[in-house]
PDB file of N, H, CA, C and O in Angstrom:
ATOM      1  N   MET A   1       0.647  -2.835  10.472  1.00  0.00           N
ATOM      2  CA  MET A   1       1.913  -3.207   9.903  1.00  0.00           C
ATOM      3  C   MET A   1       2.307  -2.160   8.874  1.00  0.00           C
ATOM      4  O   MET A   1       1.471  -1.666   8.118  1.00  0.00           O
ATOM      5  N   TRP A   2       3.575  -1.835   8.856  1.00  0.00           N
ATOM      6  H   TRP A   2       4.255  -2.236   9.470  1.00  0.00           H
ATOM      7  CA  TRP A   2       4.106  -0.849   7.931  1.00  0.00           C
ATOM      8  C   TRP A   2       4.795  -1.555   6.773  1.00  0.00           C
ATOM      9  O   TRP A   2       5.544  -2.510   6.982  1.00  0.00           O
ATOM     10  N   LEU A   3       4.547  -1.090   5.561  1.00  0.00           N
ATOM     11  H   LEU A   3       3.939  -0.314   5.392  1.00  0.00           H
ATOM     12  CA  LEU A   3       5.238  -1.609   4.387  1.00  0.00           C
ATOM     13  C   LEU A   3       5.937  -0.458   3.677  1.00  0.00           C
ATOM     14  O   LEU A   3       5.437   0.667   3.638  1.00  0.00           O
ATOM     15  N   GLU A   4       7.096  -0.761   3.121  1.00  0.00           N
ATOM     16  H   GLU A   4       7.502  -1.674   3.153  1.00  0.00           H
ATOM     17  CA  GLU A   4       7.790   0.220   2.296  1.00  0.00           C
ATOM     18  C   GLU A   4       7.332   0.019   0.855  1.00  0.00           C
ATOM     19  O   GLU A   4       7.607  -1.014   0.245  1.00  0.00           O
ATOM     20  N   LEU A   5       6.643   0.996   0.329  1.00  0.00           N
ATOM     21  H   LEU A   5       6.420   1.835   0.825  1.00  0.00           H
ATOM     22  CA  LEU A   5       6.206   1.012  -1.060  1.00  0.00           C
ATOM     23  C   LEU A   5       6.922   2.153  -1.755  1.00  0.00           C
ATOM     24  O   LEU A   5       7.623   2.930  -1.108  1.00  0.00           O
ATOM     25  N   HIS A   6       6.755   2.264  -3.062  1.00  0.00           N
ATOM     26  H   HIS A   6       6.185   1.633  -3.588  1.00  0.00           H
ATOM     27  CA  HIS A   6       7.517   3.265  -3.807  1.00  0.00           C
ATOM     28  C   HIS A   6       6.634   4.028  -4.778  1.00  0.00           C
ATOM     29  O   HIS A   6       5.794   3.447  -5.465  1.00  0.00           O
ATOM     30  N   ASP A   7       6.837   5.337  -4.825  1.00  0.00           N
ATOM     31  H   ASP A   7       7.520   5.809  -4.268  1.00  0.00           H
ATOM     32  CA  ASP A   7       6.209   6.150  -5.864  1.00  0.00           C
ATOM     33  C   ASP A   7       7.325   6.666  -6.761  1.00  0.00           C
ATOM     34  O   ASP A   7       8.473   6.242  -6.625  1.00  0.00           O
ATOM     35  N   THR A   8       7.008   7.555  -7.656  1.00  0.00           N
ATOM     36  H   THR A   8       6.076   7.899  -7.767  1.00  0.00           H
ATOM     37  CA  THR A   8       8.028   8.040  -8.591  1.00  0.00           C
ATOM     38  C   THR A   8       9.129   8.843  -7.901  1.00  0.00           C
ATOM     39  O   THR A   8      10.191   9.056  -8.486  1.00  0.00           O
ATOM     40  N   SER A   9       8.893   9.290  -6.667  1.00  0.00           N
ATOM     41  H   SER A   9       8.030   9.116  -6.192  1.00  0.00           H
ATOM     42  CA  SER A   9       9.887  10.066  -5.927  1.00  0.00           C
ATOM     43  C   SER A   9      10.772   9.212  -5.031  1.00  0.00           C
ATOM     44  O   SER A   9      11.807   9.678  -4.556  1.00  0.00           O
ATOM     45  N   GLY A  10      10.369   7.958  -4.794  1.00  0.00           N
ATOM     46  H   GLY A  10       9.528   7.580  -5.179  1.00  0.00           H
ATOM     47  CA  GLY A  10      11.147   7.103  -3.909  1.00  0.00           C
ATOM     48  C   GLY A  10      10.258   6.308  -2.978  1.00  0.00           C
ATOM     49  O   GLY A  10       9.126   5.963  -3.317  1.00  0.00           O
ATOM     50  N   ALA A  11      10.787   6.020  -1.795  1.00  0.00           N
ATOM     51  H   ALA A  11      11.707   6.300  -1.519  1.00  0.00           H
ATOM     52  CA  ALA A  11      10.116   5.143  -0.839  1.00  0.00           C
ATOM     53  C   ALA A  11       9.063   5.889  -0.021  1.00  0.00           C
ATOM     54  O   ALA A  11       9.245   7.045   0.362  1.00  0.00           O
ATOM     55  N   LEU A  12       7.960   5.192   0.233  1.00  0.00           N
ATOM     56  H   LEU A  12       7.812   4.253  -0.078  1.00  0.00           H
ATOM     57  CA  LEU A  12       6.914   5.640   1.169  1.00  0.00           C
ATOM     58  C   LEU A  12       6.766   4.546   2.204  1.00  0.00           C
ATOM     59  O   LEU A  12       6.893   3.368   1.871  1.00  0.00           O
ATOM     60  N   HIS A  13       6.507   4.894   3.420  1.00  0.00           N
ATOM     61  H   HIS A  13       6.404   5.852   3.691  1.00  0.00           H
ATOM     62  CA  HIS A  13       6.211   3.906   4.443  1.00  0.00           C
ATOM     63  C   HIS A  13       4.724   4.040   4.763  1.00  0.00           C
ATOM     64  O   HIS A  13       4.275   5.058   5.290  1.00  0.00           O
ATOM     65  N   VAL A  14       3.979   2.999   4.437  1.00  0.00           N
ATOM     66  H   VAL A  14       4.344   2.172   4.009  1.00  0.00           H
ATOM     67  CA  VAL A  14       2.525   3.031   4.527  1.00  0.00           C
ATOM     68  C   VAL A  14       2.074   2.126   5.665  1.00  0.00           C
ATOM     69  O   VAL A  14       2.462   0.961   5.738  1.00  0.00           O
ATOM     70  N   ASN A  15       1.246   2.679   6.553  1.00  0.00           N
ATOM     71  H   ASN A  15       0.931   3.626   6.494  1.00  0.00           H
ATOM     72  CA  ASN A  15       0.656   1.897   7.629  1.00  0.00           C
ATOM     73  C   ASN A  15      -0.532   1.133   7.040  1.00  0.00           C
ATOM     74  O   ASN A  15      -1.602   1.705   6.828  1.00  0.00           O
ATOM     75  N   MET A  16      -0.340  -0.141   6.783  1.00  0.00           N
ATOM     76  H   MET A  16       0.529  -0.605   6.955  1.00  0.00           H
ATOM     77  CA  MET A  16      -1.360  -0.946   6.120  1.00  0.00           C
ATOM     78  C   MET A  16      -2.588  -1.155   7.005  1.00  0.00           C
ATOM     79  O   MET A  16      -3.643  -1.551   6.510  1.00  0.00           O
ATOM     80  N   ASP A  17      -2.466  -0.892   8.307  1.00  0.00           N
ATOM     81  H   ASP A  17      -1.609  -0.570   8.709  1.00  0.00           H
ATOM     82  CA  ASP A  17      -3.634  -0.978   9.190  1.00  0.00           C
ATOM     83  C   ASP A  17      -4.648   0.107   8.850  1.00  0.00           C
ATOM     84  O   ASP A  17      -5.823  -0.022   9.194  1.00  0.00           O
ATOM     85  N   ASN A  18      -4.215   1.177   8.179  1.00  0.00           N
ATOM     86  H   ASN A  18      -3.261   1.282   7.899  1.00  0.00           H
ATOM     87  CA  ASN A  18      -5.100   2.279   7.803  1.00  0.00           C
ATOM     88  C   ASN A  18      -5.541   2.234   6.344  1.00  0.00           C
ATOM     89  O   ASN A  18      -6.309   3.088   5.901  1.00  0.00           O
ATOM     90  N   VAL A  19      -5.060   1.245   5.596  1.00  0.00           N
ATOM     91  H   VAL A  19      -4.436   0.551   5.956  1.00  0.00           H
ATOM     92  CA  VAL A  19      -5.419   1.143   4.178  1.00  0.00           C
ATOM     93  C   VAL A  19      -6.810   0.529   4.062  1.00  0.00           C
ATOM     94  O   VAL A  19      -7.097  -0.512   4.653  1.00  0.00           O
ATOM     95  N   VAL A  20      -7.656   1.183   3.298  1.00  0.00           N
ATOM     96  H   VAL A  20      -7.423   2.029   2.817  1.00  0.00           H
ATOM     97  CA  VAL A  20      -9.020   0.676   3.089  1.00  0.00           C
ATOM     98  C   VAL A  20      -9.179   0.029   1.721  1.00  0.00           C
ATOM     99  O   VAL A  20     -10.124  -0.728   1.500  1.00  0.00           O
ATOM    100  N   ASN A  21      -8.257   0.322   0.796  1.00  0.00           N
ATOM    101  H   ASN A  21      -7.489   0.937   0.976  1.00  0.00           H
ATOM    102  CA  ASN A  21      -8.383  -0.226  -0.540  1.00  0.00           C
ATOM    103  C   ASN A  21      -7.090  -0.003  -1.308  1.00  0.00           C
ATOM    104  O   ASN A  21      -6.426   1.020  -1.144  1.00  0.00           O
ATOM    105  N   PHE A  22      -6.739  -0.972  -2.149  1.00  0.00           N
ATOM    106  H   PHE A  22      -7.278  -1.804  -2.282  1.00  0.00           H
ATOM    107  CA  PHE A  22      -5.687  -0.725  -3.137  1.00  0.00           C
ATOM    108  C   PHE A  22      -6.064  -1.441  -4.414  1.00  0.00           C
ATOM    109  O   PHE A  22      -6.523  -2.583  -4.399  1.00  0.00           O
ATOM    110  N   ARG A  23      -5.859  -0.740  -5.527  1.00  0.00           N
ATOM    111  H   ARG A  23      -5.486   0.188  -5.539  1.00  0.00           H
ATOM    112  CA  ARG A  23      -6.243  -1.293  -6.828  1.00  0.00           C
ATOM    113  C   ARG A  23      -5.434  -0.660  -7.940  1.00  0.00           C
ATOM    114  O   ARG A  23      -4.926   0.455  -7.819  1.00  0.00           O
ATOM    115  N   ARG A  24      -5.332  -1.407  -9.027  1.00  0.00           N
ATOM    116  H   ARG A  24      -5.746  -2.313  -9.125  1.00  0.00           H
ATOM    117  CA  ARG A  24      -4.687  -0.900 -10.238  1.00  0.00           C
ATOM    118  C   ARG A  24      -5.734  -0.941 -11.342  1.00  0.00           C
ATOM    119  O   ARG A  24      -6.287  -1.997 -11.648  1.00  0.00           O
ATOM    120  N   TYR A  25      -5.994   0.196 -11.925  1.00  0.00           N
ATOM    121  H   TYR A  25      -5.545   1.054 -11.676  1.00  0.00           H
ATOM    122  CA  TYR A  25      -6.961   0.291 -13.011  1.00  0.00           C
ATOM    123  C   TYR A  25      -6.341  -0.243 -14.296  1.00  0.00           C
ATOM    124  O   TYR A  25      -5.126  -0.158 -14.477  1.00  0.00           O
ATOM    125  N   ASP A  26      -7.157  -0.792 -15.187  1.00  0.00           N
ATOM    126  H   ASP A  26      -8.144  -0.861 -15.039  1.00  0.00           H
ATOM    127  CA  ASP A  26      -6.679  -1.301 -16.469  1.00  0.00           C
ATOM    128  C   ASP A  26      -5.860  -0.247 -17.201  1.00  0.00           C
ATOM    129  O   ASP A  26      -6.294   0.892 -17.372  1.00  0.00           O
ATOM    130  N   GLY A  27      -4.677  -0.647 -17.625  1.00  0.00           N
ATOM    131  H   GLY A  27      -4.324  -1.572 -17.486  1.00  0.00           H
ATOM    132  CA  GLY A  27      -3.816   0.253 -18.377  1.00  0.00           C
ATOM    133  C   GLY A  27      -2.992   1.207 -17.539  1.00  0.00           C
ATOM    134  O   GLY A  27      -2.136   1.912 -18.073  1.00  0.00           O
ATOM    135  N   ALA A  28      -3.229   1.246 -16.237  1.00  0.00           N
ATOM    136  H   ALA A  28      -3.924   0.673 -15.802  1.00  0.00           H
ATOM    137  CA  ALA A  28      -2.488   2.165 -15.363  1.00  0.00           C
ATOM    138  C   ALA A  28      -1.096   1.616 -15.062  1.00  0.00           C
ATOM    139  O   ALA A  28      -0.877   0.405 -15.060  1.00  0.00           O
ATOM    140  N   GLU A  29      -0.167   2.526 -14.809  1.00  0.00           N
ATOM    141  H   GLU A  29      -0.344   3.510 -14.811  1.00  0.00           H
ATOM    142  CA  GLU A  29       1.196   2.142 -14.463  1.00  0.00           C
ATOM    143  C   GLU A  29       1.447   2.242 -12.964  1.00  0.00           C
ATOM    144  O   GLU A  29       2.590   2.138 -12.519  1.00  0.00           O
ATOM    145  N   PHE A  30       0.395   2.442 -12.189  1.00  0.00           N
ATOM    146  H   PHE A  30      -0.533   2.526 -12.551  1.00  0.00           H
ATOM    147  CA  PHE A  30       0.538   2.566 -10.742  1.00  0.00           C
ATOM    148  C   PHE A  30      -0.644   1.897 -10.062  1.00  0.00           C
ATOM    149  O   PHE A  30      -1.686   1.663 -10.674  1.00  0.00           O
ATOM    150  N   THR A  31      -0.460   1.596  -8.794  1.00  0.00           N
ATOM    151  H   THR A  31       0.387   1.786  -8.297  1.00  0.00           H
ATOM    152  CA  THR A  31      -1.530   1.087  -7.946  1.00  0.00           C
ATOM    153  C   THR A  31      -1.962   2.220  -7.031  1.00  0.00           C
ATOM    154  O   THR A  31      -1.125   2.884  -6.421  1.00  0.00           O
ATOM    155  N   GLN A  32      -3.244   2.437  -6.937  1.00  0.00           N
ATOM    156  H   GLN A  32      -3.924   1.897  -7.433  1.00  0.00           H
ATOM    157  CA  GLN A  32      -3.797   3.470  -6.053  1.00  0.00           C
ATOM    158  C   GLN A  32      -4.036   2.840  -4.685  1.00  0.00           C
ATOM    159  O   GLN A  32      -4.722   1.823  -4.575  1.00  0.00           O
ATOM    160  N   VAL A  33      -3.473   3.444  -3.651  1.00  0.00           N
ATOM    161  H   VAL A  33      -2.916   4.270  -3.741  1.00  0.00           H
ATOM    162  CA  VAL A  33      -3.630   2.986  -2.269  1.00  0.00           C
ATOM    163  C   VAL A  33      -4.410   4.066  -1.523  1.00  0.00           C
ATOM    164  O   VAL A  33      -3.964   5.211  -1.449  1.00  0.00           O
ATOM    165  N   ALA A  34      -5.571   3.713  -0.970  1.00  0.00           N
ATOM    166  H   ALA A  34      -5.933   2.782  -1.030  1.00  0.00           H
ATOM    167  CA  ALA A  34      -6.397   4.663  -0.222  1.00  0.00           C
ATOM    168  C   ALA A  34      -6.284   4.342   1.264  1.00  0.00           C
ATOM    169  O   ALA A  34      -6.439   3.191   1.671  1.00  0.00           O
ATOM    170  N   THR A  35      -6.014   5.369   2.074  1.00  0.00           N
ATOM    171  H   THR A  35      -5.889   6.305   1.744  1.00  0.00           H
ATOM    172  CA  THR A  35      -5.862   5.180   3.515  1.00  0.00           C
ATOM    173  C   THR A  35      -6.800   6.109   4.280  1.00  0.00           C
ATOM    174  O   THR A  35      -7.338   7.069   3.728  1.00  0.00           O
ATOM    175  N   LEU A  36      -6.982   5.804   5.549  1.00  0.00           N
ATOM    176  H   LEU A  36      -6.545   5.024   5.997  1.00  0.00           H
ATOM    177  CA  LEU A  36      -7.796   6.634   6.427  1.00  0.00           C
ATOM    178  C   LEU A  36      -7.023   7.833   6.965  1.00  0.00           C
ATOM    179  O   LEU A  36      -7.542   8.571   7.803  1.00  0.00           O
ATOM    180  N   ALA A  37      -5.813   8.039   6.506  1.00  0.00           N
ATOM    181  H   ALA A  37      -5.392   7.440   5.825  1.00  0.00           H
ATOM    182  CA  ALA A  37      -5.015   9.179   6.957  1.00  0.00           C
ATOM    183  C   ALA A  37      -5.752  10.478   6.656  1.00  0.00           C
ATOM    184  O   ALA A  37      -6.483  10.582   5.671  1.00  0.00           O
ATOM    185  N   ALA A  38      -5.551  11.438   7.499  1.00  0.00           N
ATOM    186  H   ALA A  38      -4.957  11.354   8.299  1.00  0.00           H
ATOM    187  CA  ALA A  38      -6.259  12.709   7.360  1.00  0.00           C
ATOM    188  C   ALA A  38      -5.888  13.431   6.069  1.00  0.00           C
ATOM    189  O   ALA A  38      -4.715  13.555   5.716  1.00  0.00           O
ATOM    190  N   SER A  39      -6.898  13.892   5.391  1.00  0.00           N
ATOM    191  H   SER A  39      -7.850  13.791   5.677  1.00  0.00           H
ATOM    192  CA  SER A  39      -6.720  14.771   4.233  1.00  0.00           C
ATOM    193  C   SER A  39      -8.014  15.546   4.062  1.00  0.00           C
ATOM    194  O   SER A  39      -9.030  15.211   4.671  1.00  0.00           O
ATOM    195  N   ARG A  40      -7.979  16.563   3.247  1.00  0.00           N
ATOM    196  H   ARG A  40      -7.154  16.835   2.752  1.00  0.00           H
ATOM    197  CA  ARG A  40      -9.187  17.380   3.077  1.00  0.00           C
ATOM    198  C   ARG A  40     -10.334  16.594   2.461  1.00  0.00           C
ATOM    199  O   ARG A  40     -11.495  16.969   2.623  1.00  0.00           O
ATOM    200  N   ASP A  41     -10.022  15.493   1.747  1.00  0.00           N
ATOM    201  H   ASP A  41      -9.078  15.189   1.615  1.00  0.00           H
ATOM    202  CA  ASP A  41     -11.056  14.674   1.117  1.00  0.00           C
ATOM    203  C   ASP A  41     -11.496  13.504   1.986  1.00  0.00           C
ATOM    204  O   ASP A  41     -12.368  12.735   1.581  1.00  0.00           O
ATOM    205  N   GLY A  42     -10.923  13.356   3.153  1.00  0.00           N
ATOM    206  H   GLY A  42     -10.216  13.981   3.483  1.00  0.00           H
ATOM    207  CA  GLY A  42     -11.292  12.263   4.045  1.00  0.00           C
ATOM    208  C   GLY A  42     -10.392  11.050   3.907  1.00  0.00           C
ATOM    209  O   GLY A  42     -10.065  10.410   4.907  1.00  0.00           O
ATOM    210  N   LEU A  43      -9.984  10.720   2.684  1.00  0.00           N
ATOM    211  H   LEU A  43     -10.249  11.240   1.872  1.00  0.00           H
ATOM    212  CA  LEU A  43      -9.056   9.617   2.451  1.00  0.00           C
ATOM    213  C   LEU A  43      -7.808  10.178   1.778  1.00  0.00           C
ATOM    214  O   LEU A  43      -7.892  11.026   0.889  1.00  0.00           O
ATOM    215  N   ALA A  44      -6.673   9.699   2.208  1.00  0.00           N
ATOM    216  H   ALA A  44      -6.605   9.010   2.930  1.00  0.00           H
ATOM    217  CA  ALA A  44      -5.432  10.045   1.518  1.00  0.00           C
ATOM    218  C   ALA A  44      -5.158   8.944   0.510  1.00  0.00           C
ATOM    219  O   ALA A  44      -5.290   7.764   0.835  1.00  0.00           O
ATOM    220  N   THR A  45      -4.783   9.303  -0.688  1.00  0.00           N
ATOM    221  H   THR A  45      -4.676  10.262  -0.952  1.00  0.00           H
ATOM    222  CA  THR A  45      -4.455   8.301  -1.700  1.00  0.00           C
ATOM    223  C   THR A  45      -3.014   8.481  -2.150  1.00  0.00           C
ATOM    224  O   THR A  45      -2.491   9.593  -2.229  1.00  0.00           O
ATOM    225  N   TYR A  46      -2.401   7.353  -2.439  1.00  0.00           N
ATOM    226  H   TYR A  46      -2.826   6.450  -2.375  1.00  0.00           H
ATOM    227  CA  TYR A  46      -1.026   7.324  -2.927  1.00  0.00           C
ATOM    228  C   TYR A  46      -1.002   6.496  -4.195  1.00  0.00           C
ATOM    229  O   TYR A  46      -1.794   5.566  -4.347  1.00  0.00           O
ATOM    230  N   HIS A  47      -0.109   6.823  -5.100  1.00  0.00           N
ATOM    231  H   HIS A  47       0.534   7.579  -4.977  1.00  0.00           H
ATOM    232  CA  HIS A  47       0.087   6.054  -6.314  1.00  0.00           C
ATOM    233  C   HIS A  47       1.459   5.414  -6.223  1.00  0.00           C
ATOM    234  O   HIS A  47       2.480   6.101  -6.209  1.00  0.00           O
ATOM    235  N   VAL A  48       1.470   4.087  -6.163  1.00  0.00           N
ATOM    236  H   VAL A  48       0.641   3.529  -6.174  1.00  0.00           H
ATOM    237  CA  VAL A  48       2.726   3.355  -5.978  1.00  0.00           C
ATOM    238  C   VAL A  48       2.994   2.456  -7.176  1.00  0.00           C
ATOM    239  O   VAL A  48       2.073   2.078  -7.900  1.00  0.00           O
ATOM    240  N   VAL A  49       4.260   2.118  -7.378  1.00  0.00           N
ATOM    241  H   VAL A  49       5.008   2.425  -6.790  1.00  0.00           H
ATOM    242  CA  VAL A  49       4.644   1.308  -8.533  1.00  0.00           C
ATOM    243  C   VAL A  49       4.377  -0.184  -8.319  1.00  0.00           C
ATOM    244  O   VAL A  49       4.246  -0.925  -9.294  1.00  0.00           O
ATOM    245  N   GLU A  50       4.295  -0.638  -7.073  1.00  0.00           N
ATOM    246  H   GLU A  50       4.402  -0.037  -6.282  1.00  0.00           H
ATOM    247  CA  GLU A  50       4.040  -2.049  -6.813  1.00  0.00           C
ATOM    248  C   GLU A  50       2.642  -2.435  -7.301  1.00  0.00           C
ATOM    249  O   GLU A  50       1.701  -1.647  -7.212  1.00  0.00           O
ATOM    250  N   THR A  51       2.525  -3.649  -7.812  1.00  0.00           N
ATOM    251  H   THR A  51       3.289  -4.290  -7.884  1.00  0.00           H
ATOM    252  CA  THR A  51       1.228  -4.155  -8.242  1.00  0.00           C
ATOM    253  C   THR A  51       0.437  -4.622  -7.020  1.00  0.00           C
ATOM    254  O   THR A  51       1.024  -4.847  -5.962  1.00  0.00           O
ATOM    255  N   PRO A  52      -0.886  -4.771  -7.147  1.00  0.00           N
ATOM    256  CA  PRO A  52      -1.662  -5.326  -6.029  1.00  0.00           C
ATOM    257  C   PRO A  52      -1.132  -6.695  -5.588  1.00  0.00           C
ATOM    258  O   PRO A  52      -1.097  -6.985  -4.392  1.00  0.00           O
ATOM    259  N   GLN A  53      -0.721  -7.537  -6.541  1.00  0.00           N
ATOM    260  H   GLN A  53      -0.750  -7.301  -7.512  1.00  0.00           H
ATOM    261  CA  GLN A  53      -0.188  -8.852  -6.170  1.00  0.00           C
ATOM    262  C   GLN A  53       1.100  -8.727  -5.371  1.00  0.00           C
ATOM    263  O   GLN A  53       1.307  -9.468  -4.410  1.00  0.00           O
ATOM    264  N   GLU A  54       1.965  -7.801  -5.756  1.00  0.00           N
ATOM    265  H   GLU A  54       1.797  -7.199  -6.537  1.00  0.00           H
ATOM    266  CA  GLU A  54       3.201  -7.584  -5.000  1.00  0.00           C
ATOM    267  C   GLU A  54       2.888  -7.096  -3.590  1.00  0.00           C
ATOM    268  O   GLU A  54       3.533  -7.517  -2.631  1.00  0.00           O
ATOM    269  N   ILE A  55       1.910  -6.218  -3.460  1.00  0.00           N
ATOM    270  H   ILE A  55       1.385  -5.876  -4.239  1.00  0.00           H
ATOM    271  CA  ILE A  55       1.520  -5.719  -2.132  1.00  0.00           C
ATOM    272  C   ILE A  55       0.950  -6.855  -1.293  1.00  0.00           C
ATOM    273  O   ILE A  55       1.281  -6.988  -0.115  1.00  0.00           O
ATOM    274  N   GLU A  56       0.092  -7.677  -1.898  1.00  0.00           N
ATOM    275  H   GLU A  56      -0.178  -7.569  -2.855  1.00  0.00           H
ATOM    276  CA  GLU A  56      -0.457  -8.831  -1.168  1.00  0.00           C
ATOM    277  C   GLU A  56       0.656  -9.757  -0.707  1.00  0.00           C
ATOM    278  O   GLU A  56       0.631 -10.232   0.428  1.00  0.00           O
ATOM    279  N   ASN A  57       1.637 -10.022  -1.572  1.00  0.00           N
ATOM    280  H   ASN A  57       1.657  -9.635  -2.494  1.00  0.00           H
ATOM    281  CA  ASN A  57       2.762 -10.884  -1.197  1.00  0.00           C
ATOM    282  C   ASN A  57       3.575 -10.274  -0.055  1.00  0.00           C
ATOM    283  O   ASN A  57       4.039 -10.993   0.830  1.00  0.00           O
ATOM    284  N   MET A  58       3.747  -8.957  -0.073  1.00  0.00           N
ATOM    285  H   MET A  58       3.370  -8.373  -0.792  1.00  0.00           H
ATOM    286  CA  MET A  58       4.464  -8.283   1.008  1.00  0.00           C
ATOM    287  C   MET A  58       3.698  -8.405   2.329  1.00  0.00           C
ATOM    288  O   MET A  58       4.302  -8.615   3.381  1.00  0.00           O
ATOM    289  N   ILE A  59       2.367  -8.275   2.272  1.00  0.00           N
ATOM    290  H   ILE A  59       1.877  -8.105   1.417  1.00  0.00           H
ATOM    291  CA  ILE A  59       1.538  -8.407   3.475  1.00  0.00           C
ATOM    292  C   ILE A  59       1.667  -9.810   4.046  1.00  0.00           C
ATOM    293  O   ILE A  59       1.881  -9.974   5.247  1.00  0.00           O
ATOM    294  N   VAL A  60       1.538 -10.817   3.200  1.00  0.00           N
ATOM    295  H   VAL A  60       1.363 -10.684   2.224  1.00  0.00           H
ATOM    296  CA  VAL A  60       1.641 -12.213   3.659  1.00  0.00           C
ATOM    297  C   VAL A  60       3.020 -12.470   4.259  1.00  0.00           C
ATOM    298  O   VAL A  60       3.136 -13.090   5.315  1.00  0.00           O
ATOM    299  N   GLY A  61       4.063 -11.992   3.583  1.00  0.00           N
ATOM    300  H   GLY A  61       3.968 -11.488   2.725  1.00  0.00           H
ATOM    301  CA  GLY A  61       5.418 -12.180   4.104  1.00  0.00           C
ATOM    302  C   GLY A  61       5.615 -11.526   5.458  1.00  0.00           C
ATOM    303  O   GLY A  61       6.242 -12.100   6.348  1.00  0.00           O
ATOM    304  N   GLU A  62       5.079 -10.326   5.613  1.00  0.00           N
ATOM    305  H   GLU A  62       4.569  -9.860   4.890  1.00  0.00           H
ATOM    306  CA  GLU A  62       5.214  -9.626   6.898  1.00  0.00           C
ATOM    307  C   GLU A  62       4.383 -10.313   7.980  1.00  0.00           C
ATOM    308  O   GLU A  62       4.827 -10.394   9.125  1.00  0.00           O
ATOM    309  N   GLN A  63       3.194 -10.809   7.650  1.00  0.00           N
ATOM    310  H   GLN A  63       2.833 -10.744   6.720  1.00  0.00           H
ATOM    311  CA  GLN A  63       2.384 -11.540   8.618  1.00  0.00           C
ATOM    312  C   GLN A  63       3.107 -12.798   9.070  1.00  0.00           C
ATOM    313  O   GLN A  63       3.110 -13.125  10.257  1.00  0.00           O
ATOM    314  N   GLN A  64       3.721 -13.502   8.127  1.00  0.00           N
ATOM    315  H   GLN A  64       3.719 -13.236   7.163  1.00  0.00           H
ATOM    316  CA  GLN A  64       4.467 -14.710   8.498  1.00  0.00           C
ATOM    317  C   GLN A  64       5.668 -14.373   9.367  1.00  0.00           C
ATOM    318  O   GLN A  64       5.980 -15.103  10.308  1.00  0.00           O
ATOM    319  N   ARG A  65       6.341 -13.275   9.059  1.00  0.00           N
ATOM    320  H   ARG A  65       6.087 -12.682   8.295  1.00  0.00           H
ATOM    321  CA  ARG A  65       7.494 -12.858   9.852  1.00  0.00           C
ATOM    322  C   ARG A  65       7.100 -12.495  11.273  1.00  0.00           C
ATOM    323  O   ARG A  65       7.850 -12.750  12.216  1.00  0.00           O
ATOM    324  N   LEU A  66       5.909 -11.893  11.427  1.00  0.00           N
ATOM    325  H   LEU A  66       5.301 -11.686  10.661  1.00  0.00           H
ATOM    326  CA  LEU A  66       5.461 -11.443  12.739  1.00  0.00           C
ATOM    327  C   LEU A  66       4.776 -12.526  13.561  1.00  0.00           C
ATOM    328  O   LEU A  66       4.573 -12.354  14.762  1.00  0.00           O
ATOM    329  N   THR A  67       4.417 -13.641  12.926  1.00  0.00           N
ATOM    330  H   THR A  67       4.582 -13.781  11.950  1.00  0.00           H
ATOM    331  CA  THR A  67       3.731 -14.721  13.638  1.00  0.00           C
ATOM    332  C   THR A  67       4.744 -15.557  14.385  1.00  0.00           C
ATOM    333  O   THR A  67       5.688 -16.071  13.784  1.00  0.00           O
ATOM    334  N   PRO A  68       4.563 -15.704  15.710  1.00  0.00           N
ATOM    335  CA  PRO A  68       5.512 -16.535  16.479  1.00  0.00           C
ATOM    336  C   PRO A  68       5.405 -18.004  16.044  1.00  0.00           C
ATOM    337  O   PRO A  68       4.312 -18.532  15.836  1.00  0.00           O
ATOM    338  N   HIS A  69       6.542 -18.626  15.917  1.00  0.00           N
ATOM    339  H   HIS A  69       7.430 -18.197  16.086  1.00  0.00           H
ATOM    340  CA  HIS A  69       6.567 -20.042  15.527  1.00  0.00           C
ATOM    341  C   HIS A  69       6.908 -20.918  16.682  1.00  0.00           C
ATOM    342  O   HIS A  69       6.973 -22.139  16.533  1.00  0.00           O
TER     343      HIS A  69
END
């Protein structure tokens, strides 16, 4: 599932199927999202303005939208 998240430059479209972790460190103004996307370090990381709770809510909302009723 793809979610639109935002960094300081604007919108990012993140394939959440490739996300292995997202967290916000104490005092940080961003959430770090780590994905399996190719990079020289093995994991690509993004810093987004959404909180982990906002991301979780977006995931649940998208799962509900995609579930046939």
